[in-house]
Rosetta silent file (secondary structure, phi, psi, omega in degrees, C-alpha in Angstrom):
SEQUENCE: MQWLRKHLLTIRELSVDEITAALDTAASFKEVSSRQIKKVPALRGKTVVNLFLEPSTRTRVSFELAAKRLSADVINISAPASSITKGETLKDTAKNIEALNADFIILRHSAPGSPKFLADRLNASIINAGDGSHEHPTQALLDVFTIREKLGRIDGLNVMILGDILFSRVARSNIWALTKLGANVTLVGPSTLVPREFEEMGVRISYKLDEELEKADVINLLRIQHERQRKAFFPSIGEYTSVFGLTLKRFQRTKPGVLIMHPGPINRGVEIANEVADGARSVVLEQVTNGLAMRMAVLYLTNNAQVGTRPGATPPEVLPMKEDEPS
SCORE:     score description
SCORE:     0.000 S_00000001
   1 L     0.000  132.512 -175.136    8.108    9.384  -11.026 S_00000001
   2 L  -144.335  113.966  174.899    4.345    9.586  -10.646 S_00000001
   3 L  -152.210  110.834 -177.741    2.350   11.142   -7.804 S_00000001
   4 L  -121.131   18.417 -174.528   -0.809   13.069   -8.535 S_00000001
   5 L   -92.858  128.512  175.650   -2.603   12.723   -5.201 S_00000001
   6 L   -75.664  -27.449 -179.378   -3.686   15.766   -3.251 S_00000001
   7 L  -121.353  157.090  167.029   -4.319   13.556   -0.193 S_00000001
   8 E  -121.693  105.225 -174.388   -2.633   10.513    1.335 S_00000001
   9 L  -108.675  -40.708 -178.568   -5.381    8.428    2.882 S_00000001
  10 L  -147.738  158.362  169.252   -4.389    4.765    2.449 S_00000001
  11 L   -80.069  -30.320 -176.854   -1.659    2.567    1.027 S_00000001
  12 L   -54.338  -36.667 -175.737   -4.324    0.302   -0.447 S_00000001
  13 L   -86.845   -6.935 -178.164   -5.223    2.885   -3.099 S_00000001
  14 L   -81.021  145.720  173.757   -1.614    3.679   -4.115 S_00000001
  15 L   -85.277  167.635  175.489   -0.035    2.213   -7.229 S_00000001
  16 H   -60.022  -40.307  179.483    3.444    0.683   -7.306 S_00000001
  17 H   -62.409  -39.132  179.897    4.625    3.778   -9.203 S_00000001
  18 H   -69.145  -41.220  177.089    3.266    6.076   -6.492 S_00000001
  19 H   -62.571  -43.968  179.335    4.891    4.075   -3.706 S_00000001
  20 H   -63.478  -38.177  177.458    8.185    4.089   -5.621 S_00000001
  21 H   -61.041  -41.457  178.345    7.885    7.852   -6.146 S_00000001
  22 H   -64.592  -42.497  179.840    7.518    8.332   -2.381 S_00000001
  23 H   -63.771  -44.719 -178.395   10.545    6.126   -1.682 S_00000001
  24 H   -67.306  -38.042  179.633   12.736    7.896   -4.253 S_00000001
  25 H   -68.554  -39.597  177.485   11.680   11.350   -3.049 S_00000001
  26 H   -61.884  -36.302  177.900   12.382   10.419    0.575 S_00000001
  27 H   -61.943  -36.736  177.398   15.889    9.345   -0.446 S_00000001
  28 H   -68.100  -38.661 -176.713   16.454   12.845   -1.826 S_00000001
  29 H   -79.269  -21.530 -178.001   15.168   14.497    1.334 S_00000001
  30 H   -61.564  -32.519 -179.193   17.117   12.304    3.761 S_00000001
  31 H   -64.060  -25.970 -177.395   20.300   14.119    2.808 S_00000001
  32 H   -59.617  -37.568 -175.915   18.836   17.405    4.060 S_00000001
  33 H   -69.421  -13.478  179.225   19.093   16.282    7.687 S_00000001
  34 H   -92.515   -2.261 -177.944   22.850   15.880    7.395 S_00000001
  35 L   -82.448  162.688  174.986   23.403   19.528    6.382 S_00000001
  36 L   -67.508  -42.605  173.647   24.479   22.343    8.622 S_00000001
  37 L  -103.154  107.188 -169.653   21.301   24.219    7.672 S_00000001
  38 L   -91.518   44.877 -179.109   18.610   21.537    7.810 S_00000001
  39 L  -139.884  148.963  172.585   15.925   23.411    5.863 S_00000001
  40 L  -132.754  156.694 -172.253   14.738   23.767    2.277 S_00000001
  41 L   -89.928   22.349 -171.722   12.136   26.236    0.953 S_00000001
  42 L   -59.981  -34.987 -177.545    9.757   23.692   -0.607 S_00000001
  43 L  -116.713   26.041  178.295    6.718   24.631    1.551 S_00000001
  44 L   -58.608  133.169 -179.442    7.510   28.265    2.298 S_00000001
  45 L    87.224   -5.672  179.352    4.268   30.176    2.835 S_00000001
  46 L   -94.915  154.231  178.407    2.249   27.003    3.513 S_00000001
  47 E  -118.672  125.863  179.851    0.503   26.168    6.788 S_00000001
  48 E  -113.452  127.150  177.811    0.475   22.621    8.177 S_00000001
  49 E  -111.672  120.743  173.097   -1.864   21.702   11.034 S_00000001
  50 E   -88.881  104.783  179.460   -1.178   18.554   13.066 S_00000001
  51 E  -103.400   89.852 -174.740   -4.620   17.533   14.317 S_00000001
  52 E  -106.147  102.777 -176.779   -3.787   14.624   16.613 S_00000001
  53 L  -100.292   11.744  168.027   -6.854   13.382   18.441 S_00000001
  54 L  -133.192  156.046 -179.544   -5.074   10.240   19.670 S_00000001
  55 L   -61.852  146.091  177.919   -1.782   10.056   21.593 S_00000001
  56 L  -164.350  143.883  171.074    1.429   10.071   19.557 S_00000001
  57 L  -115.467  -66.765 -175.217    5.107   10.838   20.004 S_00000001
  58 H   -59.213  -49.980 -173.857    7.066    9.680   16.944 S_00000001
  59 H   -66.759  -45.923 -177.697    4.465   10.442   14.277 S_00000001
  60 H   -64.756  -48.305 -179.277    3.442   13.873   15.570 S_00000001
  61 H   -63.742  -38.058  179.979    6.979   15.099   16.205 S_00000001
  62 H   -63.161  -45.099  178.413    8.105   13.662   12.877 S_00000001
  63 H   -66.350  -39.806  179.370    5.399   15.493   10.929 S_00000001
  64 H   -62.629  -46.820 -179.480    6.055   18.715   12.819 S_00000001
  65 H   -67.400  -37.933  178.244    9.767   18.559   12.148 S_00000001
  66 H   -60.563  -45.446  179.972    9.217   17.539    8.522 S_00000001
  67 H   -64.190  -40.720  179.056    7.002   20.558    7.893 S_00000001
  68 H   -67.680  -36.933  177.423    9.487   22.899    9.567 S_00000001
  69 H   -63.700  -26.698  178.293   12.373   21.446    7.560 S_00000001
  70 L   -91.662    7.280  175.479   10.338   22.322    4.446 S_00000001
  71 L    73.800   21.813  176.258    9.883   25.910    5.763 S_00000001
  72 L   -84.379  159.478  168.874    6.141   25.621    6.446 S_00000001
  73 E   -83.800  138.294 -172.788    4.305   27.245    9.357 S_00000001
  74 E  -126.889  134.669  174.681    3.165   24.547   11.788 S_00000001
  75 E  -126.123  132.757  178.511    0.334   24.419   14.327 S_00000001
  76 E  -108.069  130.526  177.018   -0.214   21.473   16.686 S_00000001
  77 E  -128.689  124.038  176.890   -3.663   20.645   18.059 S_00000001
  78 E  -107.707  166.983 -176.757   -4.238   17.762   20.479 S_00000001
  79 H   -57.885  -47.917 -178.724   -7.532   16.355   21.703 S_00000001
  80 H   -63.846  -24.555 -177.347   -7.472   18.023   25.169 S_00000001
  81 H   -95.129    3.206 -177.299   -6.700   21.402   23.562 S_00000001
  82 L  -103.146  162.925  178.916   -9.415   21.194   20.915 S_00000001
  83 H   -75.575   -3.108  174.882  -13.080   22.189   20.985 S_00000001
  84 H   -61.432  -30.405  177.535  -13.962   18.553   20.367 S_00000001
  85 H   -66.719  -17.189  178.329  -13.839   18.205   24.159 S_00000001
  86 H   -97.324    2.980  177.675  -16.726   20.694   24.232 S_00000001
  87 L   105.414    0.886  178.784  -18.808   18.656   21.803 S_00000001
  88 L   -68.169  142.965  179.871  -17.716   20.158   18.474 S_00000001
  89 L   -76.488  159.973  176.036  -17.791   17.703   15.565 S_00000001
  90 H   -59.889  -41.435  179.624  -14.673   16.676   13.655 S_00000001
  91 H   -60.314  -46.608 -178.326  -16.107   18.295   10.532 S_00000001
  92 H   -67.246  -39.459  176.629  -16.677   21.642   12.250 S_00000001
  93 H   -59.307  -48.328 -178.076  -13.234   21.573   13.855 S_00000001
  94 H   -66.965  -38.254  178.991  -11.587   20.890   10.499 S_00000001
  95 H   -63.622  -38.525  177.592  -13.715   23.472    8.672 S_00000001
  96 H   -67.729  -37.801  176.129  -12.656   26.123   11.169 S_00000001
  97 H   -63.678  -42.930 -180.000   -9.005   25.163   10.713 S_00000001
  98 H   -66.323  -32.554  179.098   -9.405   25.407    6.949 S_00000001
  99 H   -63.896  -18.876  175.418  -11.086   28.820    7.327 S_00000001
 100 L   -90.125   15.105  176.071   -7.755   30.021    8.704 S_00000001
 101 L    68.080   36.528  172.172   -6.214   29.082    5.332 S_00000001
 102 L   -70.490  137.861 -179.782   -4.512   25.874    6.413 S_00000001
 103 L   -93.662  -30.402 -179.658   -3.036   24.050    3.430 S_00000001
 104 E  -133.567  140.522  169.017   -2.524   20.649    5.090 S_00000001
 105 E  -123.313  116.793  176.101   -4.274   18.825    7.897 S_00000001
 106 E   -93.949  113.987 -170.522   -2.396   15.839    9.310 S_00000001
 107 E  -112.379  126.611  165.018   -5.070   13.792   11.069 S_00000001
 108 E  -117.064  127.459 -173.601   -4.783   11.066   13.682 S_00000001
 109 E  -149.804  151.329 -178.843   -8.154    9.826   14.855 S_00000001
 110 L   -76.303  -15.660 -176.006   -9.649    6.752   16.507 S_00000001
 111 L   -92.037  119.807  174.445  -12.391    6.406   13.869 S_00000001
 112 L   -59.014  135.595  179.460  -11.520    4.380   10.753 S_00000001
 113 L    89.636   -3.580 -178.110  -12.243    6.409    7.634 S_00000001
 114 H   -62.932  -38.455  176.095  -12.029    9.808    9.327 S_00000001
 115 H   -61.986  -39.992  177.514   -9.308   11.143    6.941 S_00000001
 116 H   -64.751  -38.323  177.245  -11.460   10.164    3.942 S_00000001
 117 H   -56.872  -45.926  179.233  -14.422   11.865    5.605 S_00000001
 118 H   -71.819  -38.513 -179.132  -12.485   15.148    5.763 S_00000001
 119 H   -61.036  -31.444  179.146  -10.945   14.759    2.303 S_00000001
 120 L   -76.605  -10.327 -172.011  -14.457   14.587    0.827 S_00000001
 121 L  -124.797   -9.325 -176.659  -15.458   17.851    2.535 S_00000001
 122 L  -121.939  158.708  174.924  -12.381   20.101    2.631 S_00000001
 123 L   -89.583  -22.208  179.508  -10.118   21.771    0.098 S_00000001
 124 L   -66.368  154.031  173.979   -6.994   21.339    2.240 S_00000001
 125 E   -73.078  133.203  179.695   -4.768   18.326    1.682 S_00000001
 126 E  -109.305  129.273  176.287   -5.487   15.567    4.222 S_00000001
 127 E  -120.139  125.268 -177.602   -2.754   13.175    5.307 S_00000001
 128 E   -78.013  115.919  176.515   -3.712   10.139    7.341 S_00000001
 129 E  -102.961   20.491  179.289   -1.484    9.794   10.421 S_00000001
 130 E   121.373  115.593  179.038   -3.427    6.767   11.651 S_00000001
 131 E  -124.595   99.757  178.863   -7.188    6.139   11.689 S_00000001
 132 L    57.448 -134.448  177.265   -8.288    3.603   14.251 S_00000001
 133 L   -97.360   17.757 -172.095   -7.314    0.057   13.266 S_00000001
 134 L   -84.003  -74.340 -178.272   -7.607    0.926    9.576 S_00000001
 135 E  -147.977  161.696  174.581   -4.330    2.285    8.109 S_00000001
 136 L  -144.416   78.016 -168.572   -1.153    4.226    8.875 S_00000001
 137 H   -58.929  -44.645 -175.805    0.228    5.019    5.398 S_00000001
 138 H   -69.629  -27.726  175.591    3.382    6.966    6.260 S_00000001
 139 H   -65.448  -43.419  178.192    4.505    4.285    8.721 S_00000001
 140 H   -64.027  -40.315  179.948    4.302    1.663    5.979 S_00000001
 141 H   -64.940  -41.518  179.361    6.168    3.911    3.550 S_00000001
 142 H   -70.834  -29.876  177.592    8.988    4.558    6.018 S_00000001
 143 H   -67.778  -47.650 -179.828    9.145    0.843    6.806 S_00000001
 144 H   -69.469  -30.637  174.287    9.551   -0.223    3.171 S_00000001
 145 H   -61.194  -44.026 -179.701   11.992    2.665    2.666 S_00000001
 146 H   -64.628  -43.194  178.724   14.099    1.298    5.543 S_00000001
 147 H   -62.406  -46.989 -179.623   13.991   -2.248    4.163 S_00000001
 148 H   -62.957  -39.731  179.999   14.979   -1.101    0.673 S_00000001
 149 H   -64.033  -40.417 -175.886   17.760    1.079    2.073 S_00000001
 150 H   -84.103  -36.539 -174.094   19.212   -1.761    4.173 S_00000001
 151 H  -110.842   -7.048  174.309   18.648   -4.764    1.887 S_00000001
 152 L    84.847   -7.230 -178.485   18.555   -3.094   -1.531 S_00000001
 153 L  -163.952  169.833  171.608   15.164   -4.442   -2.595 S_00000001
 154 L  -118.400  -40.573 -176.170   11.679   -5.461   -1.514 S_00000001
 155 L   -56.295  126.345  175.951   10.754   -7.922   -4.257 S_00000001
 156 L    86.664   -8.884  179.369   11.207  -11.526   -3.189 S_00000001
 157 L   -73.169  148.810  174.135   12.023  -10.840    0.465 S_00000001
 158 E   -96.898  111.145 -176.621   10.376  -12.896    3.197 S_00000001
 159 E  -112.752  122.330  175.230    8.851  -10.449    5.669 S_00000001
 160 E   -98.896  129.937  170.784    7.315  -11.621    8.930 S_00000001
 161 E  -109.510  119.824 -167.384    4.863   -9.349   10.739 S_00000001
 162 E  -120.369  124.656  173.557    4.612  -10.615   14.304 S_00000001
 163 L   132.288 -141.385 -176.755    2.109   -9.738   16.989 S_00000001
 164 L   -81.789   90.901 -179.862   -1.283   -8.066   17.242 S_00000001
 165 L   -81.429  -38.297 -172.942   -2.395   -7.978   13.610 S_00000001
 166 L   -55.928  -41.933 -174.215   -6.128   -7.704   14.247 S_00000001
 167 L  -103.335   10.080 -172.059   -5.993   -4.261   15.847 S_00000001
 168 L  -100.709  116.676  171.968   -2.957   -2.893   13.994 S_00000001
 169 H   -71.101  -31.046  177.738   -3.273   -0.158   11.362 S_00000001
 170 H   -62.547  -43.520  179.857    0.489   -0.488   10.836 S_00000001
 171 H   -60.066  -46.291 -177.885    0.078   -4.142    9.875 S_00000001
 172 H   -62.371  -46.381 -179.775   -2.614   -3.407    7.310 S_00000001
 173 H   -65.530  -39.129  178.077   -0.673   -0.608    5.626 S_00000001
 174 H   -64.826  -40.341  178.369    2.516   -2.684    5.637 S_00000001
 175 H   -59.181  -47.271 -179.771    0.732   -5.649    4.084 S_00000001
 176 H   -61.956  -46.160 -177.250   -0.547   -3.496    1.221 S_00000001
 177 H   -65.292  -48.046 -175.576    2.835   -1.843    0.631 S_00000001
 178 H   -66.395  -43.954 -179.121    4.922   -5.000    0.870 S_00000001
 179 H   -68.797  -35.614  176.662    2.696   -7.190   -1.303 S_00000001
 180 H   -62.210  -34.203 -177.756    2.409   -4.487   -3.970 S_00000001
 181 L   -91.566    5.570  170.771    6.219   -4.349   -4.109 S_00000001
 182 L    95.266   11.058  178.125    6.576   -8.122   -4.387 S_00000001
 183 L   -78.513  155.604  172.713    7.496   -9.246   -0.865 S_00000001
 184 E   -97.091  112.717 -172.642    6.333  -12.552    0.602 S_00000001
 185 E  -105.455  130.270  175.110    4.485  -11.629    3.798 S_00000001
 186 E  -121.023  127.976  176.893    3.789  -14.011    6.675 S_00000001
 187 E   -97.469  132.405 -178.083    1.643  -12.988    9.640 S_00000001
 188 E  -131.935  136.959  178.442    2.455  -14.661   12.953 S_00000001
 189 L   164.845 -176.404  176.778    0.683  -14.413   16.295 S_00000001
 190 L   -62.572  147.363 -178.995   -2.106  -15.942   18.376 S_00000001
 191 L   -60.198  -27.782  178.994   -5.040  -17.183   16.312 S_00000001
 192 L   -70.851  -22.805 -178.783   -7.275  -14.739   18.176 S_00000001
 193 L  -109.181   -3.371  177.287   -5.164  -11.819   16.882 S_00000001
 194 L  -133.077   74.082 -178.625   -4.376  -13.195   13.419 S_00000001
 195 L   -68.579  153.019 -177.369   -7.673  -14.332   11.896 S_00000001
 196 H   -61.963  -18.157 -179.719   -7.682  -16.260    8.632 S_00000001
 197 H   -58.342  -25.057 -179.413   -9.514  -13.403    6.908 S_00000001
 198 H   -66.632  -18.530  177.491   -6.141  -11.713    6.392 S_00000001
 199 H   -60.819  -24.670  178.433   -5.267  -14.365    3.807 S_00000001
 200 H   -65.683  -15.689  178.171   -7.540  -12.453    1.429 S_00000001
 201 H   -90.082    5.902  175.674   -4.848   -9.732    1.389 S_00000001
 202 L    87.072   29.345 -178.255   -2.363  -12.143   -0.199 S_00000001
 203 L  -119.514  161.992  169.873   -0.373  -13.185    2.874 S_00000001
 204 E   -89.506  154.687  175.831    0.533  -16.437    4.639 S_00000001
 205 E  -127.886  135.428  176.289   -0.584  -17.034    8.219 S_00000001
 206 E  -138.713  143.830  177.005    1.249  -19.098   10.820 S_00000001
 207 L  -109.693   12.326 -177.169    0.605  -19.638   14.491 S_00000001
 208 L  -124.814   91.270 -176.924    4.004  -21.260   15.146 S_00000001
 209 H   -57.660  -42.301 -174.776    6.726  -18.634   15.501 S_00000001
 210 H   -63.413  -23.537  178.719    9.513  -21.165   16.030 S_00000001
 211 H   -83.978  -13.000 -175.225    8.826  -22.704   12.607 S_00000001
 212 H  -105.253  -14.374 -170.813    9.079  -19.334   10.827 S_00000001
 213 H   -57.239  -44.508 -173.088   12.174  -17.773   12.431 S_00000001
 214 H   -77.658   -8.750 -178.114   14.794  -19.148   10.043 S_00000001
 215 H   -91.285  -21.534 -167.473   12.833  -18.144    6.919 S_00000001
 216 L   -82.172  134.298  168.784   12.495  -14.411    7.568 S_00000001
 217 L   -87.609  -27.014 -179.448   14.647  -11.700    5.987 S_00000001
 218 E  -138.981  134.816  172.419   12.735   -9.091    8.003 S_00000001
 219 E  -120.688  114.262  179.715   10.838   -9.398   11.281 S_00000001
 220 E  -106.553  110.109 -175.940    8.520   -6.482   11.987 S_00000001
 221 E   -91.756  146.559  178.546    7.174   -6.705   15.535 S_00000001
 222 L  -123.983  142.552  177.572    3.951   -5.128   16.741 S_00000001
 223 L   -79.093  162.964  175.195    2.930   -4.349   20.297 S_00000001
 224 L   -76.155  123.600 -175.322   -0.297   -5.595   21.851 S_00000001
 225 L   -87.867   73.019 -177.194   -2.912   -2.878   21.299 S_00000001
 226 H   -58.792  -33.455 -175.604   -4.579   -3.060   24.708 S_00000001
 227 H   -68.732  -17.037  179.917   -6.312    0.292   24.167 S_00000001
 228 H  -102.644   -6.087 -175.867   -8.305   -1.107   21.224 S_00000001
 229 L   -93.348  140.384 -179.633   -9.247   -4.432   22.779 S_00000001
 230 L  -107.771   -3.436  178.394  -12.532   -4.974   24.563 S_00000001
 231 L  -153.131  172.368  179.293  -11.762   -8.458   25.847 S_00000001
 232 L   -79.299  130.136 -179.568   -8.811  -10.744   26.565 S_00000001
 233 L  -106.944   -0.717  173.500   -7.304  -12.298   23.426 S_00000001
 234 L  -159.478  158.614 -171.505   -4.721  -14.451   25.252 S_00000001
 235 L   -60.580  -43.453 -176.873   -4.406  -15.734   28.828 S_00000001
 236 L  -162.554  162.433  176.199   -1.616  -13.457   30.053 S_00000001
 237 H   -60.816  -41.142  179.931    1.314  -11.262   29.005 S_00000001
 238 H   -60.779  -40.772  179.550    3.691  -13.907   30.303 S_00000001
 239 H   -69.673  -39.333  177.500    2.143  -16.604   28.142 S_00000001
 240 H   -58.325  -47.412 -178.183    2.189  -14.345   25.096 S_00000001
 241 H   -62.593  -39.547 -178.004    5.912  -13.688   25.588 S_00000001
 242 H   -66.803  -28.796 -176.444    6.705  -17.368   26.062 S_00000001
 243 H  -100.682  -35.777 -173.128    5.001  -18.314   22.790 S_00000001
 244 H  -126.146    3.431  178.280    5.368  -15.238   20.562 S_00000001
 245 L   -77.186  140.806  176.365    8.023  -13.025   22.144 S_00000001
 246 E   -85.583   82.718  179.071   11.259  -12.456   20.214 S_00000001
 247 L   -76.708  168.533  177.877   13.560  -13.545   23.013 S_00000001
 248 H   -61.941  -38.995  178.954   17.339  -13.611   22.683 S_00000001
 249 H   -61.445  -43.086  178.650   17.211  -17.411   22.348 S_00000001
 250 H   -68.588  -41.778 -179.318   14.773  -17.169   19.452 S_00000001
 251 H   -57.972  -35.776 -178.640   16.724  -14.336   17.816 S_00000001
 252 L   -66.678   -9.814  177.337   19.831  -16.515   17.742 S_00000001
 253 L   -97.091   -2.330 -178.119   18.000  -18.868   15.370 S_00000001
 254 L   -82.132  170.116  176.834   17.280  -16.186   12.764 S_00000001
 255 L   -59.877  147.955  179.997   19.215  -15.471    9.566 S_00000001
 256 L   -57.624  -32.549 -176.894   22.545  -13.646   10.100 S_00000001
 257 L  -103.008   16.626 -176.173   21.339  -10.618    8.138 S_00000001
 258 L   -61.163  142.836  173.464   17.773  -10.424    9.419 S_00000001
 259 E   -95.843  133.138  175.894   16.339   -6.940   10.026 S_00000001
 260 E  -106.837  120.530 -175.804   14.486   -6.384   13.299 S_00000001
 261 E  -124.224  156.183  176.959   11.852   -3.651   13.028 S_00000001
 262 L  -161.224  129.198 -179.637    9.261   -2.126   15.342 S_00000001
 263 L   -74.974  -13.257 -178.139    7.033    0.926   14.767 S_00000001
 264 L    77.260  158.476   -6.491    7.063    1.798   18.484 S_00000001
 265 L   -72.670  148.035 -178.338    6.296    2.209   21.237 S_00000001
 266 L   -86.277  135.087  168.700    8.156   -0.927   22.312 S_00000001
 267 L   -98.410   90.880 -176.125    6.971   -3.028   25.234 S_00000001
 268 E   -63.266  137.387 -179.199   10.368   -4.346   26.285 S_00000001
 269 L    82.613   -3.284  176.878   10.350   -7.849   27.652 S_00000001
 270 L  -107.443  -76.536  178.497    6.938   -8.536   26.101 S_00000001
 271 L   -84.909  -17.102 -177.031    7.150   -8.678   22.307 S_00000001
 272 E  -152.429  141.000  178.052   10.927   -8.213   22.196 S_00000001
 273 L   -78.136  152.206  179.113   13.905   -8.705   24.496 S_00000001
 274 H   -55.847  -43.622 -176.903   16.130   -5.751   25.371 S_00000001
 275 H   -62.631  -31.052  179.675   19.180   -7.384   23.800 S_00000001
 276 H   -80.746  -43.641 -179.920   17.331   -7.756   20.491 S_00000001
 277 H   -61.353  -33.816 -177.310   15.744   -4.306   20.492 S_00000001
 278 L  -101.803    6.703 -174.177   19.132   -2.696   21.104 S_00000001
 279 L   -80.545  176.655 -175.146   21.171   -5.128   19.036 S_00000001
 280 L   -67.710  -24.566 -178.930   23.124   -4.668   15.810 S_00000001
 281 L   -90.823   -4.759  178.138   20.329   -6.056   13.619 S_00000001
 282 E   -78.994  131.743  177.335   17.708   -3.694   15.044 S_00000001
 283 L  -117.351   26.677 -176.093   16.794   -0.765   12.771 S_00000001
 284 H   -60.006  -46.213 -179.205   14.180    0.705   15.119 S_00000001
 285 H   -73.619  -30.055  174.631   15.920    4.071   15.464 S_00000001
 286 H   -66.543  -32.091  173.680   16.719    4.143   11.746 S_00000001
 287 H   -60.221  -41.756  179.564   12.982    3.807   11.137 S_00000001
 288 H   -63.819  -46.134  177.793   12.487    6.970   13.169 S_00000001
 289 H   -59.628  -45.047 -178.930   15.159    8.813   11.181 S_00000001
 290 H   -70.153  -23.903  176.579   13.690    7.621    7.900 S_00000001
 291 H   -63.145  -35.215  177.392   10.220    8.642    9.066 S_00000001
 292 H   -64.573  -48.104  179.415   11.317   12.273    8.959 S_00000001
 293 H   -62.400  -40.299 -178.884   12.567   11.967    5.378 S_00000001
 294 H   -67.475  -39.114 -179.251    9.440   10.086    4.297 S_00000001
 295 H   -73.111  -29.854  169.619    7.077   12.640    5.823 S_00000001
 296 H   -61.596  -43.768 -178.917    9.005   15.433    4.150 S_00000001
 297 H   -63.545  -42.612 -178.944    8.536   13.542    0.884 S_00000001
 298 H   -65.897  -42.220  177.250    4.795   13.062    1.419 S_00000001
 299 H   -63.017  -43.559  179.338    4.255   16.744    2.221 S_00000001
 300 H   -61.668  -47.293 -176.344    6.309   17.751   -0.811 S_00000001
 301 H   -68.049  -42.742  179.469    4.482   15.368   -3.183 S_00000001
 302 H   -68.797  -32.232  175.806    0.980   16.229   -1.986 S_00000001
 303 H   -64.713  -43.686  178.626    1.817   19.924   -2.204 S_00000001
 304 H   -62.079  -38.953  177.644    2.927   19.521   -5.812 S_00000001
 305 H   -68.605  -34.578 -179.803   -0.297   17.695   -6.624 S_00000001
 306 H   -64.607  -41.192 -176.979   -2.258   20.418   -4.803 S_00000001
 307 H   -96.843   -1.324  176.684   -0.735   23.236   -6.870 S_00000001
 308 L    79.365   25.846  178.325   -0.485   21.229  -10.077 S_00000001
 309 L   -75.408  137.425  177.397    3.311   21.096  -10.283 S_00000001
 310 L   -71.139  122.625 -178.492    4.663   18.613  -12.779 S_00000001
 311 L   -68.917  143.662  178.429    6.589   15.966  -10.749 S_00000001
 312 L  -119.398  174.474 -176.716   10.250   15.509  -11.551 S_00000001
 313 L   -68.825  -32.999  179.145   12.808   12.807  -10.854 S_00000001
 314 L  -132.595  133.084 -179.164   14.468   14.842   -8.086 S_00000001
 315 L   -59.259  118.848  179.795   12.793   17.537   -5.961 S_00000001
 316 H   -67.320  -22.473 -176.958   14.162   20.866   -7.211 S_00000001
 317 H   -81.685    9.513  178.239   13.417   22.480   -3.840 S_00000001
 318 H   -82.780    0.452  175.845   16.077   20.379   -2.106 S_00000001
 319 L   -59.183  137.862 -177.584   18.576   23.121   -2.878 S_00000001
 320 L   -62.188  150.729  173.245   20.125   24.364    0.397 S_00000001
 321 L   -84.245  146.734  177.210   18.903   27.564    1.995 S_00000001
 322 L   -75.776  155.103 -175.626   21.457   30.328    2.407 S_00000001
 323 L   -62.159  -30.440 -179.142   22.548   31.202    5.939 S_00000001
 324 L   -98.933    9.227 -178.412   20.973   34.667    5.741 S_00000001
 325 L   -84.101  130.397 -179.089   17.833   33.484    3.979 S_00000001
 326 L   -67.395  142.693  179.391   14.644   33.835    6.082 S_00000001
 327 L   -90.889    0.000    0.000   12.841   30.612    6.867 S_00000001
């Protein structure tokens, strides 16, 4: 097991050993959620600040719950409740948070590179919860964790990422994680949203979904990121669905054991049919469950790197808390 990073900024910079360490640690922490007392003392005395300057449900709640499960104190700050609305810079906001002795800042921001910007200027650990269209590291880690848990491996699997690749931070982080672990990745979508430049990341590109369906072991769907687009990239939602939507008819042509994934939020009836999203091969809700375990693992690992703890094969702080023990 090897993780010496004080920050988690991108998947691109992680080694295979570091990704594997995160996956193995998350497996240890997943068991915590099945206990009667769902807390461990790994981050007791630490303060985690969720600084979410873009909308989020799953990621923000997941990080908040992960920190609380590790016995940390948690503060949530959203864009409307921050002084950024009054003109304060991101640097000044973060510096003021750090002055209150925050140990971790979980940052979601519309500007690519903003977590790295803070990591270069603060002593607190910075964890990237999504920066513009750049990366979303913990989403990729929970996705590969889910695939490994369900299929037993990553190496050699055929993984299709379908949808809006151009504007997706999830796609970029998943590409880095999957290719590092030996998966064969194919990007599928309209040519306007899947430019050939992505081939430089070691992936295949196809614009014909119907020709790729029977090859995939995993289909990871992405929603259309309307909020990041400045122009129309396809004629209409209806046309997109007819050509690239995972309808029930198309799903019936996939492999019997295919995994259907989606980072959320789902646009039902657009990128995926209701019957597929709610079907037996969908692991969408399992991704959410695994996101909690993965974010616990990331907080635990970055904390150990922060304080200089020697990493071990199994987190020693996963020992249960006693019923009368203060959290």
